[in-house]
TIKOL-930360 format. One line per field, with one value per residue (C-alpha): residue number from 1; residue in three letters; x, y, z. Coordinates in steps of 0.2 Angstrom, whole numbers, plus 5000, padded with zeros to 4 digits. Layout:
seq: [NUM|...]
type: [ALA|...]
c1: [X|...]
c2: [Y|...]
c3: [Z|...]
end
This chain:
seq: [1|2|3|4|5|6|7|8|9|10|11|12|13|14|15|16|17|18|19|20|21|22|23|24|25|26|27|28|29|30|31|32|33|34|35|36|37|38|39|40|41|42|43|44|45|46|47|48|49|50|51|52|53|54|55|56|57|58|59|60|61|62|63|64|65|66|67|68|69|70|71|72|73|74|75|76|77|78|79|80|81|82|83|84|85|86|87|88|89|90|91|92|93|94|95|96|97|98|99|100|101|102|103|104|105|106|107|108|109|110|111|112|113|114|115|116|117|118|119|120|121|122|123|124|125|126|127|128|129|130|131|132|133|134|135|136|137|138|139|140|141|142|143|144|145|146|147|148|149|150|151|152|153|154|155|156|157|158|159|160|161|162|163|164|165|166|167|168|169|170|171|172|173|174|175|176|177|178|179|180|181|182|183|184|185|186|187|188|189|190|191|192|193|194|195|196|197|198|199|200|201|202|203|204|205|206|207|208|209|210|211|212|213|214|215|216|217|218|219|220|221|222|223|224|225|226|227|228|229|230|231|232|233|234|235|236|237|238|239|240|241|242|243|244|245|246|247|248|249|250|251|252|253|254|255|256|257|258|259|260|261|262|263|264|265|266|267|268|269|270|271|272|273|274|275|276|277|278|279|280|281|282|283|284|285|286|287|288|289|290|291|292|293|294|295|296|297|298|299|300|301|302|303|304|305|306|307|308|309|310|311|312|313|314|315|316|317|318|319|320|321|322|323|324|325|326|327|328|329|330|331|332|333|334|335|336|337|338|339|340|341|342|343|344|345|346|347|348|349|350|351|352|353|354|355|356|357|358|359|360|361|362|363|364|365|366|367|368|369|370|371|372|373|374|375|376|377|378|379|380|381|382|383|384|385|386|387|388|389]
type: [MET|ASN|ASP|HIS|PRO|ARG|ILE|LEU|VAL|LEU|THR|GLY|SER|LEU|GLY|GLU|GLY|HIS|ARG|GLN|ALA|ALA|SER|ALA|LEU|SER|GLU|ALA|ALA|ARG|LEU|PHE|ARG|PRO|ASN|LEU|HIS|VAL|GLU|VAL|ILE|ASP|PHE|THR|GLU|TRP|SER|TYR|PRO|HIS|LEU|HIS|VAL|VAL|ALA|LYS|ARG|CYS|TYR|ILE|GLN|CYS|ILE|LYS|HIS|PHE|PRO|SER|ILE|TYR|GLY|TYR|LEU|PHE|ARG|LYS|THR|ARG|LYS|ASP|ASN|ALA|LEU|SER|TYR|LEU|LEU|LYS|ARG|THR|SER|SER|LEU|VAL|LEU|SER|ARG|LEU|LEU|LYS|LEU|LEU|ASN|GLN|THR|GLY|PRO|ASP|VAL|VAL|VAL|SER|THR|PHE|PRO|SER|ALA|ALA|ALA|ALA|MET|SER|ALA|LEU|LYS|SER|HIS|GLY|LEU|THR|ASP|VAL|PRO|THR|VAL|THR|ILE|ILE|THR|ASP|HIS|THR|ASP|HIS|SER|TYR|TRP|ILE|HIS|PRO|TYR|THR|GLU|GLN|TYR|ILE|VAL|GLY|SER|ASP|TYR|VAL|ARG|GLU|ALA|LEU|LEU|ASN|LYS|HIS|VAL|ARG|GLU|SER|GLN|ILE|ALA|VAL|THR|GLY|ILE|PRO|ILE|ARG|PRO|GLY|TYR|ASN|SER|LYS|PRO|ASP|ARG|ASP|ARG|LEU|MET|LYS|GLN|TYR|GLY|LEU|ASP|ARG|ASP|ALA|ARG|THR|VAL|LEU|VAL|MET|GLY|GLY|GLY|PHE|GLY|MET|ILE|GLY|LYS|SER|LEU|THR|SER|LEU|LEU|ASN|SER|GLU|LEU|LEU|PRO|ASP|ASP|LEU|GLN|PHE|ILE|ILE|VAL|CYS|GLY|GLN|ASN|GLU|LYS|LEU|ARG|LYS|GLN|LEU|THR|THR|GLU|ALA|ALA|GLY|PHE|ARG|HIS|ARG|VAL|HIS|VAL|LEU|GLY|TYR|ILE|ASP|TYR|VAL|ARG|GLU|LEU|MET|ALA|ILE|SER|ASP|LEU|ILE|VAL|THR|LYS|PRO|GLY|GLY|LEU|THR|THR|SER|GLU|ALA|MET|ALA|ALA|GLU|LEU|PRO|MET|ILE|LEU|PHE|HIS|PRO|LEU|PRO|GLY|GLN|GLU|GLN|ASP|ASN|CYS|GLU|TYR|LEU|LEU|ARG|GLU|GLY|VAL|ALA|VAL|LEU|ALA|GLU|ASP|ASP|GLY|SER|LEU|LEU|SER|ARG|MET|SER|GLU|LEU|LEU|ASP|HIS|PRO|GLU|LEU|LEU|GLN|GLU|MET|LYS|ASN|ARG|ALA|ASN|ARG|CYS|LYS|TYR|ARG|ALA|ALA|ALA|LEU|GLU|ALA|LEU|LYS|ARG|THR|VAL|GLU|THR|SER|LYS|THR|SER|SER|GLY|ARG|LEU|ARG|ALA|TYR|ILE|ARG|GLN|TYR|THR]
c1: [5116|5117|5099|5104|5114|5127|5124|5136|5129|5141|5135|5140|5139|5138|5118|5108|5096|5110|5109|5091|5092|5103|5095|5077|5086|5091|5075|5068|5078|5076|5055|5053|5069|5077|5087|5099|5114|5114|5130|5130|5145|5148|5160|5167|5171|5178|5190|5197|5195|5204|5195|5177|5170|5181|5174|5157|5159|5166|5153|5140|5148|5150|5131|5127|5136|5145|5129|5132|5149|5142|5128|5142|5152|5136|5129|5148|5150|5133|5138|5155|5167|5186|5180|5166|5183|5195|5182|5179|5194|5198|5189|5203|5213|5203|5206|5215|5205|5189|5197|5203|5186|5177|5190|5186|5166|5165|5148|5139|5131|5136|5124|5132|5119|5131|5139|5161|5155|5150|5162|5175|5169|5166|5185|5189|5179|5186|5206|5198|5200|5183|5167|5154|5139|5137|5121|5118|5102|5100|5094|5087|5077|5093|5103|5122|5137|5144|5129|5133|5149|5151|5155|5138|5127|5109|5101|5087|5080|5065|5054|5053|5057|5076|5072|5071|5087|5099|5090|5096|5114|5112|5111|5102|5084|5087|5099|5085|5072|5060|5056|5055|5068|5070|5062|5059|5044|5026|5026|5009|5000|4988|4993|4980|4979|4970|4983|4998|4991|4988|5005|5014|5003|4994|4978|4967|4957|4970|4976|4996|5012|5027|5044|5061|5077|5084|5100|5106|5102|5094|5074|5080|5080|5066|5053|5051|5038|5030|5026|5021|5011|4992|4990|4988|4974|4971|4970|4986|5001|5021|5031|5050|5062|5076|5089|5107|5105|5106|5109|5092|5083|5088|5084|5066|5064|5068|5057|5041|5032|5031|5025|5005|5004|5007|5025|5032|5053|5060|5080|5085|5072|5069|5048|5046|5033|5022|5024|5020|5004|4995|5001|4991|5008|5024|5039|5056|5073|5068|5079|5075|5073|5063|5049|5047|5043|5032|5024|5023|5012|5001|5009|5008|5024|5029|5050|5061|5071|5079|5096|5106|5111|5100|5088|5081|5083|5068|5061|5057|5048|5037|5032|5027|5022|5009|5013|5021|5022|5040|5044|5060|5062|5054|5042|5034|5035|5024|5010|5011|5008|4992|4985|4986|4978|4965|4959|4959|4954|4969|4981|4964|4971|4989|4984|4976|4992|5002|4992|4993|5011|5020|5027|5022|5035|5050|5064|5058|5056|5076|5081|5074|5079|5097|5095|5089|5106|5118|5111|5119|5136|5146|5149|5166|5183|5193|5208|5223|5213|5224|5240|5236|5227]
c2: [5174|5154|5146|5129|5125|5112|5105|5093|5085|5079|5063|5053|5031|5032|5032|5029|5044|5055|5046|5044|5066|5066|5053|5063|5079|5071|5061|5077|5089|5073|5073|5094|5102|5090|5104|5103|5092|5086|5075|5064|5060|5051|5060|5048|5036|5050|5057|5038|5027|5013|5016|5020|5003|5000|5017|5013|4994|5002|5015|5004|4993|5009|5014|4996|4991|5006|5018|5027|5032|5039|5047|5055|5063|5071|5079|5087|5092|5100|5116|5125|5119|5113|5097|5099|5113|5097|5087|5101|5103|5086|5087|5100|5081|5079|5099|5095|5081|5090|5105|5091|5088|5103|5108|5091|5095|5112|5115|5129|5126|5113|5102|5095|5079|5075|5085|5083|5088|5103|5107|5104|5117|5129|5127|5129|5143|5152|5150|5159|5142|5143|5154|5140|5143|5130|5121|5111|5101|5094|5074|5075|5086|5093|5107|5100|5110|5098|5104|5122|5132|5150|5148|5141|5152|5141|5128|5117|5112|5098|5109|5124|5115|5114|5132|5137|5129|5137|5155|5152|5148|5166|5160|5171|5169|5172|5156|5144|5137|5125|5114|5097|5083|5078|5061|5053|5062|5049|5046|5060|5050|5035|5018|5003|4995|4981|4976|4977|4967|4954|4959|4957|4941|4952|4946|4962|4958|4960|4975|4975|4983|4986|4982|4994|4995|4975|4982|4986|4972|4985|4977|4958|4953|4961|4953|4935|4941|4950|4938|4924|4936|4928|4950|4956|4954|4939|4947|4954|4950|4958|4963|4964|4974|4966|4977|4974|4962|4945|4934|4943|4937|4921|4918|4925|4915|4900|4903|4910|4895|4893|4911|4914|4927|4930|4936|4942|4943|4955|4961|4976|4984|4997|5000|5007|5019|5006|4995|5011|5017|4996|4997|5002|5004|5005|4998|5008|5017|5037|5041|5057|5052|5035|5047|5058|5044|5038|5056|5060|5042|5046|5031|5032|5028|5019|5022|5010|5012|5027|5028|5044|5058|5063|5048|5057|5073|5066|5056|5072|5082|5067|5065|5083|5083|5067|5057|5043|5035|5031|5011|5011|4992|4976|4976|4996|4989|4975|4985|4999|4992|4984|4999|5008|4990|4991|5007|5013|5029|5034|5026|5036|5055|5050|5050|5068|5073|5068|5076|5094|5094|5084|5091|5090|5092|5094|5089|5099|5113|5108|5110|5126|5134|5127|5133|5151|5149|5143|5161|5173|5171|5168|5149|5151|5143|5156|5155|5148|5134|5124|5130|5122|5105]
c3: [4853|4851|4846|4846|4857|4861|4878|4888|4905|4914|4927|4937|4941|4961|4960|4946|4949|4943|4925|4924|4928|4912|4902|4904|4899|4883|4880|4881|4871|4855|4859|4858|4853|4841|4832|4848|4852|4868|4873|4891|4898|4914|4923|4935|4922|4910|4924|4932|4918|4928|4945|4944|4945|4958|4968|4962|4971|4986|4987|4988|5001|5010|5012|5013|5026|5036|5033|5047|5043|5027|5036|5048|5033|5024|5041|5043|5026|5024|5028|5022|5032|5034|5028|5016|5007|5008|4997|4985|4981|4978|4960|4956|4952|4935|4930|4916|4910|4911|4899|4887|4886|4884|4869|4863|4861|4860|4875|4875|4893|4903|4913|4930|4937|4948|4962|4961|4940|4947|4959|4945|4933|4946|4950|4932|4928|4944|4939|4923|4912|4903|4902|4898|4909|4919|4925|4939|4942|4960|4959|4977|4991|4998|4999|5004|5003|4988|4976|4980|4970|4967|4949|4946|4935|4937|4950|4945|4959|4960|4974|4984|4998|4991|4983|5000|5007|4995|4999|5016|5009|4999|4983|4971|4970|4950|4949|4955|4944|4953|4938|4948|4949|4928|4925|4907|4899|4899|4918|4915|4901|4906|4899|4895|4912|4905|4891|4901|4914|4900|4893|4911|4916|4929|4938|4934|4949|4962|4969|4965|4975|4965|4975|4971|4979|4978|4965|4980|4991|5003|5003|5000|5015|5019|5008|5015|5031|5016|5005|5020|5028|5033|5040|5021|5010|5000|4986|4983|4970|4972|4956|4963|4954|4958|4948|4944|4961|4951|4966|4975|4958|4956|4973|4972|4957|4966|4980|4972|4972|4989|4992|5000|4989|4971|4966|4950|4949|4939|4934|4929|4916|4908|4910|4925|4921|4915|4932|4941|4932|4934|4953|4969|4981|4979|4992|4988|4996|4994|4981|4972|4956|4959|4972|4957|4945|4960|4962|4942|4944|4958|4963|4986|4993|5009|5012|5017|5030|5022|5023|5032|5021|5006|5008|5024|5016|5002|5015|5024|5010|5004|5021|5025|5006|5012|4999|5006|5023|5034|5038|5049|5049|5045|5058|5051|5034|5035|5047|5038|5023|5030|5036|5018|5012|5022|5022|5002|5007|5014|4997|4989|4999|4995|4976|4978|4985|4972|4960|4967|4969|4955|4940|4924|4914|4925|4911|4899|4910|4916|4898|4893|4908|4901|4886|4894|4901|4888|4879|4893|4889|4874|4880|4872|4880|4881|4869|4882|4883|4871|4878|4896|4890]
end
């Protein structure tokens, strides 16, 4: 039994949440279990070194311009069928490269935060090419078939909602751990609000609305009406995080002086936790990681125009828990924001609900379950891996 297992985390760049969950697990190890060796590798980049950039660009363009097609494929493959089986089979194209990776890194347990990585690991095990224990971290509140594979020892999920869905798909209860979706440690701490307000040049007496989701250009078109609206209170300031969308950042920076409300425009940042801690409300796309971070920060959410697929699944969960409200279009976004800001008791109730249902140490609990899973098997590769590779 290895008390200090080597952990290989396979993630993907099609969606920032997969990488953020992997980073959270790695950071938890550095803080709480520094004797562990954790290596994070982008599975999509490793598998297709010359194609992953193109694949990512195509994915973004698809969900931006053809969301109905993405939603149709998501629904058609939610349960196991001929189409979902075909998609899972595509992972077998990278088995040889994955075997080389396992041989090079020698892990005692493999964690997948990206569904195609989980599929590829299961395929290796089905062929008897490895006996390394595998853990899958589902980074959304969904039970899509692409996450579920017969040779996965452990599923780490974000809520009882997902746990029940997996049980209905005949996953054994002992295989499911409800830890919350792993987010970077520290979201439960209470930073010095006055200090941060001063540090970021914000008005301490104004209410603050954080807007995220501009990285893929999904919120940008809806901002102008908000920033100029007379229906919103005067004591309001906006922090807009544009992420990798440099075009949106430059446009809003140029226009900022002309908006009715005070606006702070940011690009890609690594201090979202601090911004959430000083905000009164967030407008965001319902991604699994961002909304988990908001819940940990007890930050009420307006979920804007969820995409068909996992965003809708996340949205249903968050609405049922009472920690968010839904704005399906530009008009409802303005009315929802106005209603919440005019009724602070509604915001307080959402904060109270987030406090009751948030997971306070999701990354650490996920790490503990990963280490436990590594001890269920020797974690050694079969001797003939070298012959195969």
